[in-house]
C-alpha positions in Angstrom: -30.8 12.8 111.7 -28.3 12.3 108.9 -25.5 11.8 111.3 -27.5 9.2 113.3 -28.3 7.1 110.2 -24.6 7.5 109.0 -23.5 6.3 112.3 -25.9 3.3 112.3 -24.7 2.4 108.7 -21.1 2.5 109.9 -21.7 0.1 112.9 -23.4 -2.3 110.7 -20.8 -2.2 108.1 -18.2 -2.7 110.9 -20.2 -5.7 112.3 -20.3 -7.2 108.9 -16.6 -6.8 108.4 -15.8 -8.4 111.7 -18.2 -11.4 110.7 -16.4 -11.8 107.4 -12.9 -11.7 109.1 -13.8 -14.4 111.6 -15.3 -16.7 108.9 -11.9 -16.1 106.9 -9.9 -16.9 109.9 -11.9 -20.0 110.7 -11.6 -21.3 107.1 -8.0 -20.8 106.9 -7.6 -22.4 110.3 -9.6 -25.5 109.0 -7.9 -25.7 105.6 -11.4 -25.3 103.9 -10.2 -21.9 102.4 -7.7 -23.6 100.4 -10.0 -25.9 98.9 -12.5 -23.1 98.1 -9.8 -21.2 96.3 -8.1 -24.1 94.6 -5.1 -25.7 95.9 -1.8 -24.2 94.7 -0.4 -27.1 97.1 3.3 -26.5 97.3 5.4 -23.5 98.2 8.4 -24.5 96.2 8.3 -26.4 92.9 9.6 -30.1 93.2 12.5 -30.9 90.9 11.6 -34.7 90.5 8.4 -36.7 90.0 6.9 -37.0 93.6 3.7 -38.2 95.5 3.1 -37.6 99.0 0.0 -37.9 101.3 -0.7 -36.1 104.7 -3.8 -36.3 107.0 -5.7 -32.9 107.2 -6.5 -33.3 111.0 -5.4 -35.6 113.8 -6.6 -37.3 115.8 -10.1 -38.0 114.4 -13.1 -38.3 116.7 -15.0 -41.6 116.8 -17.8 -41.3 114.1 -16.2 -38.3 112.3 -14.2 -37.9 109.2 -11.2 -36.2 107.9 -9.6 -36.0 104.6 -5.9 -37.2 103.4 -4.3 -34.8 100.9 -2.7 -36.8 98.2 -0.1 -34.3 96.5 1.7 -35.1 93.2 4.1 -33.6 90.7 4.7 -34.8 87.0 7.6 -33.1 85.3 7.6 -35.7 82.6 6.7 -34.7 79.1 3.9 -37.3 79.2 0.4 -36.8 80.8 -0.2 -39.6 83.2 -3.6 -41.0 84.4 -2.7 -43.5 87.1 -5.0 -45.3 89.3 -4.4 -44.6 93.0 -5.7 -46.9 95.4 -5.8 -46.1 99.4 -5.6 -49.1 101.6 -6.0 -49.0 105.6 -3.9 -51.5 107.8 -7.0 -51.7 110.2 -10.0 -51.4 108.0 -12.4 -52.5 110.7 -11.7 -49.1 112.6 -11.0 -46.6 109.8 -12.9 -46.8 106.4 -12.2 -45.1 103.3 -14.7 -43.5 100.9 -13.9 -44.2 97.2 -10.7 -46.0 98.1 -9.6 -46.1 94.4 -9.8 -43.6 91.8 -8.0 -42.4 88.8 -5.8 -39.1 89.1 -5.1 -36.8 86.1 -1.3 -35.7 86.0 -0.6 -33.3 83.2 2.6 -33.2 81.3 5.3 -30.9 82.2 3.6 -29.3 85.4 4.8 -26.3 86.6 3.8 -27.0 90.2 2.4 -29.7 92.4 -1.4 -30.5 92.6 -3.4 -32.5 94.9 -6.8 -34.3 95.6 -8.5 -35.8 98.8 -9.4 -39.2 100.1 -12.0 -39.1 102.8 -11.4 -41.4 105.8 -13.8 -42.1 108.7 -13.1 -43.4 112.2 -15.7 -45.9 113.0 -14.0 -46.9 116.5 -12.3 -45.1 119.0 -8.8 -45.4 120.6 -7.3 -47.2 117.7 -4.6 -46.4 115.1 -4.5 -47.5 111.4 -1.6 -47.3 109.1 -2.3 -46.4 105.4 -0.7 -47.3 102.1 -1.2 -45.7 98.7 -0.7 -47.8 95.5 -0.3 -46.3 92.0 -0.6 -48.1 88.6 0.6 -46.5 85.4 -0.2 -47.8 82.0 1.6 -47.6 78.7 4.4 -45.1 79.7 6.9 -44.3 76.9 10.5 -43.7 77.4 13.4 -43.2 74.7 17.0 -43.4 74.8 19.6 -42.9 72.0 23.2 -44.0 72.0 25.7 -44.8 69.3 27.8 -47.8 67.7 30.8 -46.7 66.0 32.8 -48.7 63.4 36.2 -47.6 62.4 38.9 -49.3 60.0 42.2 -50.3 61.5 44.8 -47.5 61.6 42.1 -44.8 61.3 41.0 -42.2 63.8 37.6 -43.0 65.5 35.0 -40.3 65.2 33.6 -38.6 68.3 31.6 -40.9 70.3 28.1 -39.6 70.7 26.7 -39.5 74.4 24.0 -41.4 75.9 20.8 -39.4 75.8 17.9 -40.6 78.1 14.4 -39.2 78.5 13.1 -39.1 82.2 10.6 -41.7 83.5 10.3 -44.5 85.9 13.3 -46.6 84.3 16.8 -45.9 84.2 18.2 -46.8 80.9 22.0 -47.3 80.5 23.5 -48.2 77.0 26.8 -46.7 76.8 28.3 -46.2 73.3 30.8 -48.5 71.8 33.5 -48.4 69.2 34.4 -51.5 66.9 37.6 -51.8 64.8 37.2 -53.3 61.4 39.4 -54.6 58.6 41.3 -57.0 60.9 43.1 -60.1 59.8 41.0 -62.0 62.4 37.0 -62.4 62.0 34.7 -59.7 62.5 34.9 -57.8 65.6 31.9 -58.4 68.1 31.1 -56.1 70.9 28.2 -56.0 73.5 26.2 -52.7 73.9 25.1 -53.8 77.3 21.7 -52.3 77.6 20.5 -52.1 81.1 17.0 -51.0 82.4 16.1 -50.6 86.1 13.4 -48.7 88.3 14.3 -45.3 89.4 13.0 -44.5 92.9 11.3 -41.5 93.7 10.9 -40.1 97.2 11.9 -43.4 98.6 8.7 -45.4 97.1 9.0 -49.2 97.3 7.9 -51.3 94.4 5.0 -53.9 94.9 2.9 -56.2 92.7 4.0 -59.1 90.3 3.8 -56.7 87.3 6.0 -54.0 88.6 8.2 -52.8 86.1 6.8 -54.8 83.2 8.1 -53.7 80.0 5.0 -54.3 77.7 7.1 -53.7 74.5 10.7 -52.8 73.9 11.8 -51.7 70.6 15.3 -51.6 69.6 16.6 -49.9 66.4 20.1 -49.4 65.0 20.7 -47.2 62.1 22.8 -49.2 59.6 22.6 -47.0 56.6 26.5 -46.6 56.6 27.0 -50.2 56.4 29.2 -50.5 59.5 27.4 -53.4 61.1 27.2 -56.9 59.8 24.6 -58.4 62.1 23.2 -57.8 65.7 21.3 -59.8 68.1 19.9 -59.8 71.6 19.9 -62.5 74.2 17.0 -62.5 76.6 15.7 -65.2 78.9 18.0 -67.8 77.5 16.9 -67.0 73.8 18.8 -65.2 71.2 16.8 -63.0 68.8 18.3 -61.5 65.7 17.8 -58.0 64.5 16.0 -57.7 61.1 18.2 -57.0 57.9 18.2 -53.9 56.1 19.4 -50.2 56.6 17.5 -49.9 59.9 17.9 -53.1 62.1 14.8 -53.5 64.4 14.1 -55.9 67.2 10.7 -55.6 69.1 10.3 -57.7 72.4 7.0 -58.0 74.3 6.2 -58.4 78.1 9.8 -58.1 79.2 10.0 -59.1 82.8 12.3 -56.4 84.4 13.3 -58.9 87.4 15.1 -60.7 84.6 17.2 -57.7 83.8 18.3 -56.8 87.2 21.8 -58.3 86.6 23.6 -57.9 83.5 20.9 -56.0 81.6 20.1 -56.9 78.0 23.2 -57.5 76.0 23.1 -56.3 72.4 25.7 -58.4 70.4 26.9 -56.3 67.3 29.3 -57.7 64.8 31.1 -55.1 62.6 31.5 -55.1 58.9 35.2 -55.6 57.6 34.1 -53.9 54.3 33.9 -50.4 55.9 36.8 -48.3 54.7 36.1 -45.2 56.8 34.7 -44.6 60.4 30.9 -44.7 60.5 28.5 -43.5 63.3 25.4 -45.8 63.8 22.8 -44.5 66.0 20.8 -46.9 68.4 17.3 -46.0 69.5 15.6 -47.7 72.5 11.9 -47.3 72.8 10.4 -48.8 76.1 6.6 -49.0 76.5 5.7 -50.4 79.9 3.3 -50.7 82.7 4.6 -49.7 86.2 3.3 -49.8 89.8 4.7 -48.7 93.0 3.3 -47.9 96.6 4.2 -45.7 99.4 3.4 -45.5 103.2 0.6 -42.7 103.9 0.0 -41.2 107.2 -1.2 -43.0 110.4 -4.9 -42.4 111.3 -5.4 -41.9 115.0 -8.9 -42.4 116.2 -9.6 -40.6 119.4 -12.7 -40.8 121.9 
């Protein structure tokens, strides 16, 4: 009697195990298991900022839905909360549920993460392209370089290299040296600050405000007294740095399109009174809004 009960229990457990295995295999095949467990997303860690999108199932039957998986990786030391908008090239046949939503991208991510956009085919035998647009607000980026002044006949100091934090802009401000105590007038050099967009994963740029620098703060440490004056020419106007041991200039709403050729020249005039080599640090703090877009998957609506 005991053996019969044990045998019956074993059969039941075996059937339950088979059912569980079938369910796991089904969920894994459909991708639902990944959602239940939480998405670890990528088998390898990206090395640069990235955003990609793939359709979970294709084609989609008419009247049915599927999800577009939006995957992102933020290696920057600043948390990002962009607004992400998904647009369809053929909205009459493919509709998006909650087409625009904020996405939380933590700072210094160790692995990529993802979210989902639900799309529905309301017609059959049609295709639609898709486009993702991202909008970032008040991103901060810093760069440091140097202006060295040295008297005639002396040995210049070792130039400090340009150091730039990562972000959506490339910042070029190569250090310069200026010789002082010349018989002629004070030497004048251009630092040649250049800002330009960095393309990640082949993303094109869209929107009138793409690359708009909402605030650009330039500071020059003049505690050594090696600089007599400094100014910046932007959009046909010349702006002088404020006087003092730290020269500061703040520009607002700098149009990146105006900086594509030649950058933002910083004219620096050295002081002839300096009797020894001096190192003056230049700090660039850029606060800006940024937008870009990239092509998503093509949605194929079947029968």
